[in-house]
C-alpha positions in Angstrom: 0.0 0.0 0.0 1.4 3.4 -1.0 2.0 6.0 1.7 -0.2 9.1 1.6 1.7 12.4 2.0 0.2 15.7 3.2 1.2 19.0 1.7 1.2 21.9 4.0 -1.3 24.7 3.3 -1.2 28.2 4.7 -3.6 27.3 7.5 -1.2 24.5 8.6 1.7 27.0 8.6 -0.4 29.4 10.7 -1.0 26.6 13.2 2.8 25.8 13.2 3.6 29.5 13.9 1.0 29.7 16.7 2.2 26.5 18.3 5.8 27.5 18.0 5.0 30.9 19.7 3.3 29.0 22.5 6.5 26.9 23.1 5.3 23.6 21.8 7.9 21.0 20.7 8.4 19.9 17.1 7.0 16.5 18.0 3.8 18.1 19.4 3.4 20.3 16.4 3.9 17.4 14.0 1.2 15.4 15.8 -1.3 18.3 15.8 -0.7 19.1 12.1 -0.7 15.4 11.1 2.7 15.2 9.4 6.1 13.6 10.1 8.4 15.4 12.4 10.9 15.8 9.6 8.3 17.9 7.7 8.1 20.2 10.7 11.9 20.6 10.8 12.0 21.4 7.1 9.1 23.8 7.5 10.8 25.6 10.4 13.9 26.1 8.3 11.9 27.3 5.3 10.1 30.0 7.4 13.0 31.0 9.6 13.1 34.7 10.7 15.3 36.8 12.9 12.5 37.3 15.4 12.0 35.7 18.8 9.8 32.8 17.6 12.1 32.2 14.6 9.2 31.1 12.3 6.8 33.0 10.1 3.9 31.4 8.2 4.0 34.2 5.6 7.8 33.8 5.0 7.4 30.1 4.5 4.4 30.5 2.2 6.4 33.0 0.0 9.4 30.7 -0.1 7.4 28.0 -1.8 5.5 30.2 -4.2 
């Protein structure tokens, strides 16, 4: 049986940003969004900022577009 992969949409990225700001771990974020933890690590790198939280959903969305 083939694996099913989930592509992140902007609302997923907003959820990641909110959870990151609230101090959730990458493992907790992955479980809430429904993706593998490696997806979260890649996403956090894609949306990296210089701000305190270190992640922006808007930056990540622009990076893929």
